Each structure stands twice: as structure tokens, then as C-alpha cells.
C-alpha positions, 0 to 999 in steps of 0.5 A: 500500500502506498501512502502519500502526503504533502509538506507545505510552507505557508505564509504564517500571517495568512494561515487563517486562509488556509484553515478556512479553505481546508474547512470549506473543502471537506474530505479532500485532505487532513491537515496539521501544523507541525512547525508553527514557527516555520509555517510548515503544514502536513497534508494527508491526501486520499488518492481519489481527492489528490487532483482537487487538493492540488487545484486548491493548493494552486489557488492558495499559491496564487494568493500568496498563502502557499509558498512551497509544496512537496510530495512525499510517499512511503511504501507500507 
């Protein structure tokens, strides 16, 4: 089984927008902040919602909220 997640760097002052967008798009990803000082978030994304998640992240990048996004996969 493959498990993929994303690590995103967020502009700290606009993290509220990330939270708002993620709450408004239920079930596309589970997010958590794991380094508040650096603005790093981790997103666990189901395979069937990955394209919607990436569209949403594209919007946040265009708005200047998302500064970077990296995909990481682990094999179980």
C-alpha cells in the first residue's frame, strides 16, 4: 500500500486562509501544523481527492498563502 502526503510552507500571517479553505473543502485532505514557527503544514491526501487538493493548493499559491509544496510517499 502506498501512502502519500504533502509538506507545505505557508505564509504564517495568512494561515487563517488556509484553515478556512481546508474547512470549506471537506474530505479532500487532513491537515496539521507541525512547525508553527516555520509555517510548515502536513497534508494527508486520499488518492481519489489528490487532483482537487492540488487545484486548491494552486489557488492558495496564487494568493500568496502557499509558498512551497512537496510530495512525499512511503511504501507500507
